[in-house]
Each structure stands twice: as C-alpha cells, then as structure tokens.
N, C-alpha and C positions, 0 to 999 in steps of 0.2 A: 422504444418511447415508450416513459412511464407514464398513464393513463395516470390525469390530476385528478378526475373525482374517484379513481379507483383507491388513491391515497390518501384521502384526507389528513394533515393534522402530523406526516411524516418530518424528520426535521431534514432540511435540504443536504445535507450528507448521508443519511440515510438514504434519499431521494437518487443521489452518485453514485450508491454502491448499488443499488436495484434497475440504477441504469445500465451499469457496466454489465450486468450479467445476461446470458441469455441462451435460451437452452436447444442445444443443437446436438443433433445423432445421439440423441440420450443421455448428456451428461452437460453440466454444465460450463459455460465458455467466460472470460471474459474478454471484456472492449476497452481502452481507454486512448484519449490522445493527450501526450504530454509536449510541449512545446515543439508543436506542428507534425507532430513523426504517432503513428497511430502504434497500439500495444496490444497483444492481443495472444490468448493460450486456454488450455484445458487444463482445468479443476481438478478432473479424473473423478469426477464425484458425479452418481446417477443424477437422473435430472428428474429432483422432486420433492414435494415439500419439505419431508424430512432434513434432506441436506444441503437446503438455500444455505439454511447459519454458514454453517461451514464453506461454502462454495464464499458466500460474503466476506466470512476473514482470511480466505484465498485470494481474495479478488484484492482487497484491503492490503495486504499484504504484500503483493506485488506491484500494487502503485505504489505503495512505500518506499519501495524497494528500487522504482525509476526513478523517486523524486528528491529521493535521500542525498541532503548535499556534502558532496565528501569535504573532507578535513582543508582548508584552508592553509597557506604555506605557513600564514601570521601566528594562528591559532597552534599551528604544530609548533612552531618553534618558541610558543610563549608558555605550551604543555613543556617541549622539551626543557625550557630553563627551567619549570618549576622542580622536574623529578632531578634535576641537577642538583638543582638548592637545598629538595631533599633529602638525596642521598647525601650530600657533604657534612649537614647540618647533625644527619645519624650517625655518619660514621663511614659509610657504604665507601 
C-alpha cells in the first residue's frame, strides 16, 4: 500500500496505479482486483526508477484489458444495420 505521506498531491488514478505495482525478484509486477477476482502479472521490466513509468503503462493496459466491456448484442446489431445502410447507399 502506498504511504499517503510519501505521495501527497497525487491523483487517485495515479495512487491506484502505484498501489498496483510491486518489486519482486528484480522485476516490476502488478496486482489488482476486479469483480472479486485477483489479477497478477510480471511486466518483465527491471525494478528500478527508470523503468517505473513503463511498468505503470503496462499495468494500466493490463487492467484496461480486463475491465473493457465487450460489445453488447444491441450495439452490435445497431452497428451492422448502419453498415448495411451505408453499403446500400454507396452502391456496394
């Protein structure tokens, strides 16, 4: 957990990312929970300050991949109907 006195003035999103990162076995690892399930992974980057920003980006990407919403059936059908209409109008 991030020490609040160590990082005053950080945005909540930045604090969340910093809390996700851990240094283990000389590499940056991330860990977060989503809908009651824990996700962990190794970024493959050396655990030093130079690589911290890159590790944060990888951790954000991993979380975004898990929390991304798939297309709903309704939005997919809506998209397909627009595509059909555009194809019809353009003469395809």
